[in-house]
Every structure is written in structure tokens, then in C-alpha cells.
C-alpha positions as CSV (number, residue, x, y, z in Angstrom):
1,M,25.7,-11.2,6.1
2,Y,24.6,-12.9,2.8
3,R,26.0,-11.1,-0.3
4,E,27.8,-8.6,1.9
5,K,30.5,-7.9,-0.7
6,Q,27.9,-7.0,-3.4
7,L,26.2,-4.6,-1.1
8,K,29.4,-3.0,0.0
9,A,30.4,-2.5,-3.6
10,L,27.4,-0.3,-4.2
11,L,28.4,2.0,-1.3
12,E,32.2,2.0,-1.2
13,G,34.0,5.1,-2.4
14,H,31.0,7.3,-2.2
15,T,30.2,10.4,-0.2
16,I,26.8,9.5,1.0
17,L,23.7,11.5,2.1
18,V,20.8,9.6,3.7
19,A,17.9,11.9,2.9
20,G,15.1,11.6,5.5
21,Y,15.3,10.1,9.0
22,G,12.2,8.0,9.4
23,R,12.2,4.3,9.7
24,E,14.0,3.6,6.4
25,G,16.5,6.4,6.9
26,K,17.5,5.1,10.2
27,S,17.8,1.6,8.8
28,A,20.0,2.9,5.9
29,E,22.2,4.8,8.4
30,N,22.7,1.7,10.6
31,L,23.6,-0.5,7.7
32,I,26.2,1.9,6.2
33,K,27.8,2.4,9.6
34,R,27.9,-1.4,10.0
35,L,29.3,-2.1,6.6
36,L,31.6,0.9,6.1
37,P,32.6,2.3,9.5
38,G,34.1,5.7,9.0
39,A,32.7,6.2,5.5
40,P,31.8,9.8,4.7
41,L,28.1,9.8,5.7
42,T,25.7,12.6,6.3
43,V,22.1,12.2,7.5
44,A,19.5,14.8,6.4
45,T,16.5,15.0,8.8
46,Q,14.6,17.0,6.2
47,V,15.0,17.9,2.5
48,E,13.1,20.8,1.0
49,G,13.5,23.0,-2.1
50,G,17.0,21.9,-2.9
51,R,18.3,22.3,0.6
52,W,18.9,19.8,3.4
53,K,18.9,19.9,7.1
54,D,21.5,17.9,9.0
55,A,21.3,16.2,12.4
56,A,22.5,19.4,14.1
57,D,19.4,21.2,12.7
58,R,21.5,23.3,10.2
59,W,20.2,24.0,6.7
60,H,22.6,23.6,3.7
61,S,22.2,24.4,0.1
62,D,25.3,22.9,-1.3
63,W,25.3,19.2,-2.3
64,P,28.8,17.7,-1.7
65,F,27.5,14.1,-2.3
66,D,27.8,11.6,-5.1
67,L,25.3,9.1,-3.7
68,V,21.9,10.2,-2.1
69,I,19.8,7.5,-0.5
70,K,16.3,8.9,-0.5
71,S,13.6,8.0,2.0
72,P,10.2,7.2,0.5
73,G,8.3,10.2,1.8
74,I,10.6,12.8,0.1
75,P,9.5,13.7,-3.4
76,T,12.2,13.6,-6.0
77,F,11.6,17.2,-7.1
78,H,13.2,18.4,-3.8
79,F,16.6,17.3,-5.1
80,P,18.6,19.7,-7.3
81,Q,19.7,18.7,-10.8
82,S,23.2,17.5,-10.2
83,T,25.7,14.8,-11.0
84,F,25.1,12.7,-7.9
85,R,23.4,9.3,-8.1
86,L,19.9,9.2,-6.6
87,S,19.0,5.8,-5.0
88,S,16.9,4.4,-2.2
89,L,16.9,1.6,0.3
90,T,14.6,-0.4,-2.0
91,D,16.8,0.3,-5.0
92,L,20.0,-0.9,-3.2
93,F,18.2,-4.0,-1.8
94,L,16.8,-5.1,-5.1
95,Q,20.2,-4.6,-6.9
96,V,21.6,-7.2,-4.6
97,Y,18.7,-9.4,-3.6
98,G,16.2,-8.8,-6.4
99,D,16.5,-12.4,-7.6
100,L,15.2,-13.5,-4.2
101,T,12.3,-11.1,-4.0
102,I,8.6,-11.2,-4.8
103,G,7.4,-7.6,-4.9
104,V,3.8,-6.6,-4.5
105,T,2.3,-3.2,-5.2
106,G,-0.9,-1.5,-6.2
107,T,-3.0,1.3,-5.0
108,K,-5.0,-1.0,-2.7
109,G,-4.6,-4.5,-1.4
110,K,-0.9,-4.7,-1.4
111,S,-0.5,-5.4,2.4
112,T,-3.1,-8.2,2.3
113,T,-1.7,-9.8,-0.8
114,A,1.9,-9.6,0.3
115,S,0.9,-11.1,3.7
116,L,-1.1,-13.9,2.0
117,I,1.8,-14.8,-0.3
118,H,4.1,-14.9,2.7
119,H,1.5,-17.1,4.4
120,L,1.4,-19.5,1.4
121,L,5.2,-19.7,1.2
122,P,6.6,-21.3,4.3
123,G,10.0,-19.9,5.4
124,S,9.6,-16.7,3.4
125,V,10.5,-13.3,4.9
126,L,7.9,-10.5,4.9
127,A,9.2,-6.9,4.7
128,G,9.0,-3.5,3.0
129,N,6.1,-1.1,3.3
130,I,4.4,-3.4,5.7
131,G,6.5,-2.0,8.5
132,V,9.9,-3.8,8.3
133,P,12.6,-2.0,6.4
134,L,14.3,-4.2,3.9
135,F,17.8,-3.6,5.3
136,D,16.5,-4.9,8.7
137,I,16.1,-8.5,7.4
138,L,19.6,-9.0,5.9
139,D,20.7,-11.2,8.7
140,Q,17.8,-13.6,7.9
141,L,18.8,-14.1,4.3
142,H,20.8,-17.0,2.9
143,E,21.0,-19.1,-0.3
144,G,17.5,-20.1,-1.2
145,S,15.8,-17.3,0.8
146,L,12.5,-15.8,-0.4
147,V,11.6,-12.3,0.4
148,V,8.0,-11.0,0.0
149,A,8.2,-7.3,-0.2
150,E,5.2,-4.9,0.0
151,L,6.3,-1.9,-2.1
152,S,4.7,1.5,-2.1
153,C,4.9,3.9,-5.1
154,H,7.4,6.0,-3.1
155,Q,9.7,3.0,-2.6
156,L,9.5,2.2,-6.4
157,E,10.3,5.7,-7.7
158,V,14.1,5.2,-8.0
159,L,14.9,1.7,-9.2
160,H,17.6,0.0,-11.3
161,R,16.4,-3.6,-10.7
162,S,12.9,-4.9,-10.2
163,P,11.9,-8.0,-8.2
164,R,12.2,-11.4,-9.8
165,V,8.4,-11.8,-9.3
166,A,6.4,-8.6,-9.6
167,V,2.7,-8.2,-8.8
168,L,0.8,-5.1,-9.7
169,L,-2.8,-5.3,-8.3
170,N,-4.6,-2.2,-9.5
171,L,-4.3,1.6,-10.1
172,Y,-6.5,4.3,-8.7
173,E,-6.0,8.0,-8.3
174,E,-4.0,8.7,-5.2
175,H,-1.0,10.5,-3.8
176,L,-1.6,13.5,-6.0
177,D,0.0,15.6,-3.2
178,H,3.3,13.8,-3.9
179,Y,3.3,13.5,-7.6
180,G,3.0,16.1,-10.4
181,S,0.3,14.2,-12.1
182,Y,-1.7,10.9,-12.0
183,M,0.5,9.6,-14.8
184,D,3.6,10.2,-12.7
185,Y,2.0,8.1,-9.9
186,K,1.1,5.3,-12.3
187,M,4.7,5.3,-13.8
188,A,6.1,5.0,-10.3
189,K,4.0,1.9,-9.8
190,L,5.0,0.4,-13.1
191,Q,8.7,0.5,-12.1
192,I,8.1,-2.8,-10.4
193,A,8.2,-4.5,-13.8
194,L,10.2,-2.1,-16.1
195,H,13.5,-3.2,-14.6
196,Q,12.9,-7.0,-14.7
197,R,15.0,-9.3,-16.7
198,E,14.4,-12.3,-18.9
199,G,13.2,-15.2,-16.8
200,D,11.5,-13.0,-14.3
201,H,7.7,-12.9,-13.9
202,F,5.1,-10.1,-13.9
203,F,1.5,-10.5,-12.8
204,Y,-1.1,-7.8,-13.4
205,C,-4.8,-7.6,-13.1
206,T,-6.7,-6.9,-16.3
207,D,-10.0,-6.3,-14.4
208,N,-8.6,-2.9,-13.5
209,E,-9.0,-0.7,-16.6
210,E,-6.4,1.9,-15.6
211,L,-3.8,-0.9,-15.1
212,R,-4.7,-2.8,-18.2
213,S,-4.4,0.3,-20.3
214,L,-1.1,1.3,-18.8
215,V,0.6,-2.1,-19.2
216,E,-0.8,-2.9,-22.7
217,C,-0.4,0.5,-24.3
218,G,2.8,-0.6,-26.1
219,T,4.9,2.4,-25.1
220,W,7.3,0.3,-23.1
221,K,8.6,-3.2,-23.2
222,V,8.6,-5.6,-20.3
223,E,11.4,-8.1,-20.5
224,S,9.9,-10.7,-18.1
225,E,7.2,-13.3,-18.7
226,V,3.9,-11.6,-18.3
227,H,1.0,-13.2,-16.5
228,P,-2.3,-11.2,-16.8
229,Y,-5.1,-12.4,-14.5
230,S,-8.8,-11.8,-14.2
231,L,-11.6,-13.0,-12.0
232,S,-13.8,-13.3,-15.1
233,S,-11.6,-16.1,-16.6
234,I,-10.7,-18.4,-13.7
235,S,-10.8,-22.2,-13.9
236,D,-13.2,-24.4,-12.0
237,E,-10.2,-25.4,-9.8
238,E,-9.4,-21.8,-9.0
239,R,-13.1,-21.0,-8.2
240,T,-13.2,-23.9,-5.8
241,L,-9.9,-22.8,-4.2
242,L,-11.0,-19.2,-3.8
243,D,-14.2,-20.3,-2.0
244,A,-11.8,-21.4,0.8
245,S,-10.6,-17.9,1.4
246,P,-12.0,-16.2,4.5
247,L,-11.7,-12.7,3.0
248,A,-14.9,-11.1,1.7
249,G,-15.5,-9.2,-1.5
250,D,-14.4,-9.6,-5.1
251,H,-11.4,-7.4,-4.6
252,N,-10.1,-9.9,-2.0
253,R,-10.9,-12.8,-4.2
254,S,-8.8,-11.1,-6.9
255,N,-6.0,-10.7,-4.3
256,A,-6.2,-14.3,-3.3
257,L,-6.2,-15.4,-6.9
258,V,-2.9,-13.8,-7.7
259,A,-1.4,-14.8,-4.4
260,C,-2.2,-18.4,-5.1
261,R,-0.9,-18.2,-8.7
262,V,2.4,-16.7,-7.5
263,A,2.7,-19.3,-4.7
264,S,2.0,-22.1,-7.2
265,L,4.7,-20.8,-9.6
266,V,7.3,-20.3,-6.9
267,L,6.7,-23.6,-5.2
268,N,6.2,-25.5,-8.5
269,Q,3.2,-27.1,-7.0
270,P,-0.5,-27.4,-8.2
271,L,-3.0,-24.9,-6.9
272,S,-4.9,-27.7,-5.1
273,T,-2.1,-27.9,-2.5
274,L,-2.9,-24.3,-1.4
275,H,-6.5,-25.0,-0.2
276,T,-5.7,-25.6,3.4
277,P,-3.1,-22.7,3.9
278,L,-5.5,-20.3,2.1
279,S,-8.3,-21.2,4.4
280,T,-6.3,-20.5,7.5
281,F,-5.2,-17.0,6.5
282,Q,-6.4,-14.2,8.8
283,G,-7.1,-10.8,7.5
284,L,-5.0,-7.8,8.6
285,R,-6.1,-5.1,11.0
286,H,-8.0,-2.1,9.8
287,R,-8.9,-3.9,6.5
288,M,-12.6,-4.6,6.7
289,E,-11.9,-5.9,10.2
290,R,-14.9,-7.0,12.2
291,V,-14.5,-5.1,15.5
292,G,-17.4,-7.0,17.1
293,V,-21.1,-6.7,18.1
294,V,-21.7,-3.8,20.5
295,R,-25.3,-2.6,21.4
296,G,-26.6,-5.2,19.0
297,I,-24.8,-3.6,16.1
298,T,-21.9,-5.1,14.1
299,W,-19.0,-2.6,13.7
300,Y,-16.3,-2.8,10.9
301,D,-13.0,-1.0,10.8
302,D,-11.8,-0.4,7.2
303,S,-9.6,2.6,8.1
304,I,-7.1,1.6,5.4
305,S,-9.6,2.8,2.9
306,T,-8.2,6.1,1.5
307,I,-9.7,6.2,-2.0
308,P,-13.3,6.0,-3.3
309,A,-12.8,2.6,-4.9
310,A,-11.9,1.1,-1.6
311,A,-15.0,2.4,0.2
312,I,-17.2,1.2,-2.7
313,A,-15.6,-2.2,-2.6
314,A,-16.1,-2.5,1.2
315,V,-19.8,-1.6,1.1
316,K,-20.3,-4.1,-1.7
317,A,-18.4,-6.8,0.1
318,L,-20.4,-6.6,3.3
319,G,-23.7,-6.6,1.4
320,R,-25.6,-4.8,4.2
321,V,-24.3,-1.5,5.5
322,D,-26.7,0.7,7.5
323,T,-24.3,3.4,8.5
324,L,-21.2,4.5,6.6
325,I,-18.5,6.8,7.9
326,L,-16.6,8.8,5.1
327,G,-14.0,11.5,4.9
328,G,-10.8,12.8,6.4
329,F,-7.8,14.6,4.9
330,D,-8.6,16.0,1.4
331,R,-5.9,15.3,-1.2
332,G,-7.9,16.5,-4.1
333,I,-8.8,13.2,-5.6
334,D,-12.0,12.7,-7.7
335,Y,-15.0,11.7,-5.6
336,G,-17.4,11.6,-8.5
337,P,-17.5,7.7,-8.6
338,L,-18.2,7.6,-4.9
339,V,-21.0,10.2,-5.1
340,A,-22.6,8.3,-8.0
341,F,-22.4,5.1,-5.9
342,L,-23.9,6.8,-2.8
343,R,-26.9,8.0,-4.7
344,G,-28.0,4.4,-5.3
345,A,-26.6,2.7,-2.2
346,P,-29.2,1.3,0.3
347,L,-27.8,3.2,3.3
348,R,-29.7,4.5,6.2
349,N,-27.0,6.9,7.5
350,V,-23.8,8.5,6.3
351,V,-21.3,10.5,8.4
352,F,-19.1,13.0,6.7
353,V,-15.8,13.8,8.4
354,G,-13.1,16.4,7.7
355,K,-12.5,18.5,4.6
356,A,-12.8,15.4,2.4
357,G,-16.1,14.5,3.9
358,N,-17.4,18.0,3.5
359,R,-16.4,17.9,-0.2
360,I,-18.2,14.6,-0.7
361,Y,-21.3,16.0,0.9
362,E,-21.2,19.1,-1.2
363,E,-21.0,17.1,-4.4
364,L,-23.7,14.8,-3.2
365,S,-26.1,17.5,-1.9
366,I,-27.2,18.7,-5.4
367,F,-28.9,15.3,-5.9
368,N,-31.7,13.6,-4.0
369,F,-30.7,11.0,-1.5
370,Q,-32.6,9.0,1.1
371,F,-30.3,8.5,4.1
372,S,-29.8,10.6,7.2
373,I,-26.5,12.5,7.5
374,L,-24.1,13.8,10.2
375,I,-21.4,16.3,9.5
376,E,-18.9,15.9,12.3
377,D,-15.1,15.6,12.8
378,D,-15.0,14.3,16.4
379,Y,-15.1,10.5,16.6
380,T,-16.2,10.7,20.3
381,K,-19.4,12.1,19.0
382,I,-19.6,10.2,15.7
383,V,-19.6,6.7,17.3
384,P,-22.4,7.4,19.8
385,W,-24.5,9.0,17.0
386,C,-24.0,5.8,14.8
387,A,-25.1,3.7,17.8
388,D,-28.2,5.7,18.2
389,H,-29.2,5.8,14.5
390,T,-28.3,2.2,13.4
391,P,-31.0,-0.4,14.0
392,Q,-30.5,-3.5,16.1
393,G,-28.8,-6.2,13.9
394,G,-27.4,-3.5,11.6
395,T,-23.9,-2.7,10.5
396,V,-21.7,0.3,10.9
397,L,-18.7,0.6,8.5
398,L,-15.7,3.0,8.8
399,S,-14.4,3.2,5.3
400,P,-13.3,6.8,4.9
401,A,-12.1,7.0,1.2
402,A,-9.7,9.6,2.5
403,A,-6.3,9.9,4.3
404,S,-6.2,10.4,8.0
405,Y,-3.5,13.0,8.4
406,D,-5.8,15.9,9.3
407,A,-6.6,14.4,12.7
408,F,-4.5,11.2,13.2
409,R,-0.9,10.0,12.7
410,N,-1.9,7.4,10.2
411,F,-4.8,5.1,9.3
412,E,-3.9,2.7,12.1
413,H,-4.2,5.5,14.7
414,R,-7.6,6.4,13.2
415,G,-8.8,2.8,13.3
416,D,-7.6,2.2,16.8
417,F,-9.3,5.4,18.0
418,F,-12.5,4.3,16.3
419,R,-12.3,0.9,18.1
420,E,-11.7,2.7,21.5
421,Q,-14.9,4.7,21.1
422,I,-16.9,1.6,20.2
423,M,-15.6,-0.1,23.4
424,N,-16.6,3.0,25.4
425,L,-20.2,2.8,24.4
């Protein structure tokens, strides 16, 4: 294993708790047992209110550990104030392999952008929040490796080292159920740059006002070389290059812009060399994915849309949307911008789903609007209604602007179920 000694040095001599037993927790457990067989290791399947539940389903309130490796889904406020060191899989990985890593985060677009950078960098390894735990790729690493890591706010919460190349795409209100405030969420994202070193690189988008204000407020210093980027100030060469991208919408042009700039920097090659690989990139599932034409209607699955800005961007990108499906699990985010957009959007029909959908409708109902509505939680009824109310040659878009956890395991499950109902028509 490449740099095994450095990784072992971070773990040796500690009494370790792996907190959380999802995909990352299991990956951390496997690595520790592999590197340090017999080391004092406890796995907590659940952590809550300063207590932890072990694999034997027993609750404990004492903390006899000096190193806790936290899984992303567990908020830091569940851990008692103590003398132990709080870390994470991402934190340990970056302390050893941060100089090999290109990290990508943002409220929206991080999966697409990380996948595109990976596509533009032959031989790179793609991992992180995209579904492959960072510890699971260690056997693929060697001198000269490049890791493209999609990093969520939860993975970035506890860091001592940031990636050598960091990309922060945007900031929108999200995950308020996990964080005490919107600022706490934004600061979790900014960790991707705050622990960089001299000679590292930080890319951020100045088109996003929340992000620009956060980075440029002057409260903190970024040690790396900073690369602001904006769609409003691209060169003719970049404009021609972006025209080769198969992804629709200004938000995707922005993602492609930073992906190409990162690839050009890492490869030390001109942007013109990226035209062909950019043109061959295929978009990811559930991200403005064209499901197909059924009953003379074009259907799009944008189930990844969990915030208002994503739904607005999707409608704008497609140009024509006759029927829009909104709503799901309500996390208390501000739907004011979406309501304002809906009032002027040229839609024929809008479906409101779940508690989030009901809240959007309630906020919208005090205004005049021209489209037909359906308030319904059952997609086996929603999809046939859309088929009956959307004109031939029209478009139906699932872009919920809400999480899926009220009815589905995740956004992928929601998108797959939506597709199944379309195929059942």
C-alpha cells in the first residue's frame, strides 16, 4: 500500500472508535483491521446525545477513546466535549494523500464536475461522496497518482489538511437539519480551502453571490493560489471550448469551465487540447437526464435537485417545460425564490409532492398563477396525470427542489421509481 507507514502513524497507539457504520464506517473498520490487526477498535452503529451504541446493540455513555473517526452523517454536536481527537475518513486520507487530491465541493454540481475532471484527466481515480469511499482506493495509488474526490459538507467538517487542488462551485441554503445555522454549513464547505498550503490551488465561482461574499470577506486567509472564475469573463477560446460540452444550462457551462481550467492546470496543457474529451463526456444519472419520449412527451429526471436554485436552473436550461414536479421532504429551506420564479414561469402544469410541495403551494397560492395543479404524493398517480395533461411534443420535468427521504431511500431511488412509472404508461 502506497504511503502505508504515514497512514499507520496516524492510527498507531490510539484507542479508536469508528462512529457510524454506513459505507464509510465499514471502510474505516476494514482498513484499521488490515493495518493494525489487534488494535483497540470499537465500532459504534449509532451515536446520539453523547452516547454510542456498539455492534452488540448496547448503549454506552462513557468515552474511553482518544481517536474518534466520525462518519459523515453524524453531526459533530452528538459528541461530548472531551480530550479525544475527532477525525474522519476524509481527514485521515487527506493528511496522507492530500497532495495527490483534487477535491470538488459545492451545494450543487459537485458530482458532475468531479466526474468531468476525472474524464479529462486520464488515469485519475474518482472517489469520495460519489459512492466510493476514499479508503477503498488505496491499493490503486502510487507515485504520480491523481485522485478526484467529490466531497460533501459532512465529509469536510473535520479537516487538518485540504486537497492540493480545491474547487468550490457554489453555496445555497441546504442541510439545515444537520447544522445549527446556514453559516455553519457554509463554513463546513470552506474547509476545502482553509487547510491548503502554499503552492496549492483554490478555484471558486464569483457568479455565486453567497460564495463570493464568503471567500472575499477578509475574515480568513487562504494560503494557496486563488483562482476565481466567472462565466461573464471567459475568453473567446473558452467560449468555443464550452460550446463542445453536451451538458445544457449555464450552471453546467460553469461546471465545465472550472473542470477545464483545473485539467489544464494539472496537465500543464492548453485548453484547446480538451475540446475532444469534453465533447465526449456523458452526463450522470438523475441530473437533467433525458429518460426518453413516451406517449409523444419528453420526460426528464432531475431527481438530484434538492434545493430551489437547482429546480430553477433546470427549467431555464431546458427552455420549454410544460409540466414540473416539485416537492418531497421538507427541511425548512427558503422557497421564496422558487415561488417568485414560478409566478412568471411559462408552465402549463405543476405537481406538488410531500410536505415540501404543500409548503411551496401554500406560499404560491396567495398570488395569481396560470398553470393547472395537482397535489399528490403517489408517483403511480402523478406520472399518468402528467401524461394526460402534457401536450404532444411537450416536456415533463421532475426537479423536486426537495430531499427524498419522506418516501424514498435517496434521490436515486426517487428517480428510478419515476422512470419505472414512465415505462409503465
